[in-house]
C-alpha positions as CSV (number, residue, x, y, z in Angstrom):
1,M,7.3,-0.4,4.6
2,E,10.0,-2.5,3.0
3,L,13.1,-3.3,4.9
4,A,15.3,-1.9,2.1
5,Y,13.8,1.6,2.9
6,Y,15.6,1.6,6.3
7,S,19.1,1.4,4.7
8,D,18.6,5.0,3.7
9,Y,18.7,5.9,7.4
10,A,22.4,5.0,7.5
11,V,23.2,7.0,4.4
12,R,21.4,10.1,5.7
13,L,23.3,10.0,9.0
14,V,26.7,9.3,7.5
15,N,26.3,12.2,5.0
16,T,25.7,14.8,7.7
17,E,29.5,15.1,7.8
18,E,32.0,15.8,5.0
19,P,35.4,15.2,6.7
20,A,37.5,16.3,3.8
21,R,35.7,19.6,3.6
22,G,35.5,20.1,7.4
23,Q,31.7,20.3,7.3
24,D,29.3,18.9,9.8
25,S,25.6,19.7,9.8
26,L,24.8,17.5,12.8
27,T,25.1,20.4,15.4
28,S,21.7,20.6,17.0
29,V,18.7,18.6,18.3
30,E,16.7,20.0,15.3
31,A,19.2,18.5,12.9
32,V,18.8,15.2,14.7
33,R,15.1,15.3,14.4
34,E,15.2,16.0,10.7
35,L,17.0,12.7,10.1
36,F,13.9,10.8,11.2
37,G,12.0,12.2,8.2
38,A,8.3,11.3,8.4
39,N,8.8,9.3,11.6
40,Q,7.9,12.3,13.8
41,S,6.9,10.3,16.9
42,A,10.4,9.0,17.1
43,A,11.9,12.4,16.3
44,R,10.1,14.0,19.2
45,R,12.1,11.7,21.6
46,A,15.4,13.4,20.6
47,T,17.1,15.7,23.1
48,D,20.3,17.7,23.1
49,A,22.2,14.7,24.5
50,D,21.4,12.8,21.3
51,V,23.6,15.1,19.2
52,T,26.8,13.6,20.6
53,R,25.4,10.1,20.6
54,F,24.3,10.4,16.9
55,R,27.8,11.6,16.0
56,S,29.3,8.5,17.6
57,V,27.0,6.2,15.7
58,R,27.7,8.1,12.5
59,G,31.4,7.4,12.8
60,R,30.7,3.7,13.2
61,L,28.4,3.6,10.2
62,R,31.0,5.5,8.1
63,A,33.6,2.9,9.1
64,V,31.3,0.2,7.6
65,F,31.1,2.1,4.3
66,E,34.9,2.7,4.4
67,A,35.6,-1.0,4.9
68,A,33.2,-2.0,2.1
69,D,34.5,0.6,-0.2
70,G,38.1,-0.6,0.5
71,G,37.1,-4.2,-0.3
72,D,37.4,-5.6,3.2
73,E,34.1,-7.4,3.4
74,T,34.8,-9.2,6.7
75,L,35.6,-6.0,8.5
76,A,32.5,-4.3,7.1
77,V,30.3,-7.2,8.3
78,D,32.0,-7.3,11.7
79,L,31.5,-3.6,12.3
80,L,27.9,-3.8,11.3
81,N,27.3,-6.9,13.5
82,S,28.6,-5.0,16.5
83,L,26.0,-2.3,15.8
84,L,23.2,-4.9,15.4
85,L,24.2,-6.4,18.8
86,E,24.2,-3.1,20.5
87,F,21.1,-1.7,19.0
88,P,18.6,-4.6,18.4
89,V,15.1,-4.3,16.8
90,S,12.0,-6.5,16.7
91,P,10.7,-7.2,13.2
92,Q,6.9,-7.2,13.1
93,I,4.2,-7.6,10.5
94,S,2.4,-4.3,10.0
95,G,-0.8,-3.5,8.1
96,H,-1.4,0.2,8.6
97,D,-1.6,0.7,4.8
98,H,-4.6,-0.7,2.9
99,R,-5.2,-1.9,-0.6
100,D,-7.3,0.4,-2.8
101,D,-9.3,-2.3,-4.4
102,D,-10.8,-4.1,-1.4
103,G,-9.6,-2.1,1.6
104,S,-7.8,-5.0,3.2
105,P,-4.5,-4.4,5.0
106,L,-1.4,-4.3,2.9
107,W,0.8,-6.5,5.1
108,H,4.5,-5.8,5.2
109,M,7.5,-6.1,7.4
110,H,8.1,-3.3,9.9
111,L,11.1,-2.7,12.2
112,A,9.7,-1.9,15.7
113,D,12.3,-0.4,18.0
114,H,12.1,-0.2,21.8
115,P,14.8,2.4,22.4
116,S,16.0,3.9,25.6
117,N,16.7,7.1,23.7
118,A,16.3,8.5,20.2
119,T,19.8,7.5,19.2
120,A,19.2,3.9,20.0
121,G,16.0,3.8,18.0
122,F,17.6,5.4,14.9
123,A,20.8,3.3,15.1
124,A,18.8,0.1,15.4
125,I,16.8,0.9,12.3
126,A,19.8,2.2,10.3
127,A,21.9,-0.8,11.2
128,M,19.2,-3.3,10.3
129,G,18.3,-1.6,7.1
130,L,22.0,-1.6,6.1
131,A,22.4,-5.2,7.0
132,F,19.4,-6.1,4.9
133,H,20.9,-4.2,1.9
134,L,24.3,-5.8,2.4
135,T,23.1,-9.4,2.6
136,E,20.5,-8.9,-0.2
137,Y,22.7,-7.1,-2.7
138,G,26.3,-7.6,-1.6
139,V,29.0,-5.7,0.4
140,D,30.3,-4.1,-2.8
141,R,27.0,-2.2,-3.1
142,L,28.1,0.0,-0.2
143,G,30.2,2.8,-1.6
144,L,31.8,6.2,-1.0
145,C,31.7,8.9,-3.7
146,E,34.8,9.0,-5.9
147,A,34.4,12.7,-6.7
148,A,37.1,14.1,-4.3
149,P,36.8,15.6,-1.8
150,C,33.1,14.5,-1.4
151,R,33.3,10.9,-0.1
152,N,29.6,10.8,0.7
153,A,28.1,7.4,1.3
154,Y,25.7,5.8,-1.2
155,L,24.0,2.5,-1.9
156,D,24.5,1.1,-5.3
157,T,21.2,-0.1,-6.8
158,S,22.4,-0.1,-10.4
159,T,21.8,-3.3,-12.5
160,N,25.5,-3.6,-13.4
161,R,27.1,-2.5,-10.1
162,S,28.6,0.5,-11.9
163,R,27.8,3.4,-9.5
164,R,30.8,5.4,-8.4
165,Y,29.3,8.7,-7.2
166,C,26.8,9.8,-4.6
167,S,24.8,12.0,-6.9
168,D,24.5,13.2,-10.5
169,R,26.2,16.5,-9.5
170,C,29.3,14.7,-8.3
171,A,29.3,12.4,-11.4
172,T,29.1,15.5,-13.7
173,R,31.9,17.3,-11.8
174,A,34.1,14.2,-12.0
175,N,33.5,13.8,-15.7
176,V,34.3,17.4,-16.4
177,A,37.5,17.2,-14.4
178,A,38.5,14.0,-16.2
179,Y,37.8,15.7,-19.6
180,R,39.9,18.7,-18.7
181,A,42.7,16.4,-17.5
182,R,42.7,14.6,-20.8
183,K,42.8,17.8,-22.8
184,R,45.7,19.1,-20.7
185,L,47.6,15.8,-21.4
186,E,46.9,16.0,-25.1
187,A,48.1,19.6,-25.2
188,D,51.3,18.7,-23.3
189,R,51.9,15.8,-25.7
190,S,51.3,18.0,-28.7
191,A,53.7,20.6,-27.3
192,G,56.2,17.9,-26.7
193,T,55.9,16.6,-30.2
194,G,56.4,20.1,-31.6
195,R,59.5,20.6,-29.6
196,S,60.9,17.2,-30.7
197,A,60.2,18.1,-34.4
198,D,62.0,21.5,-34.0
199,S,64.9,19.8,-32.3
200,A,65.2,17.2,-35.1
201,Q,65.1,20.0,-37.8
202,R,67.9,21.9,-36.0
203,T,70.0,18.8,-35.7
204,T,69.5,18.0,-39.4
205,A,70.4,21.6,-40.4
206,N,73.5,21.5,-38.3
207,G,74.6,18.3,-39.9
208,E,74.2,19.6,-43.4
209,R,76.5,22.5,-42.8
């Protein structure tokens, strides 16, 4: 499993809440377990107490994205470093997958956690994955969706650093809104031009009398 994979842990957790809409899907231990995805052995460690702990880590991870999105690289790194210190991991070489051609192990880096609870394990992996993404691709690759009121977190993997939205749905919605705004502006300008022409004609007519 590549280290870049783990950065998605942070995105999944942050996006369980949409503050601008007042929505929060992280309300039960079942919701916590779903965040672990295929890692069911880790998910089974979750208890009701992890709901509150996960929410706390979520707020700290969102702060990293907010700092990065706002252009404050130093703050983003400082916030992420504090998570790395609090939730450490042990990188290990793993070979549980095998090559199809000769059956030999497919060696890769794996983040082994030794948590005291499910939150600590998830936070360690999420923070390390996000740190890897940040140092490999740049702080500006951590973003928050510009399609208000969404503000979901995303990781920009585009070749030209052009991503601005968390999903195609938000991109489409923003483009439609921008198109409609342009049309309204054009209509207002046309109406204004028409009123100016009418005023000029009346002025000319009055002057000829």
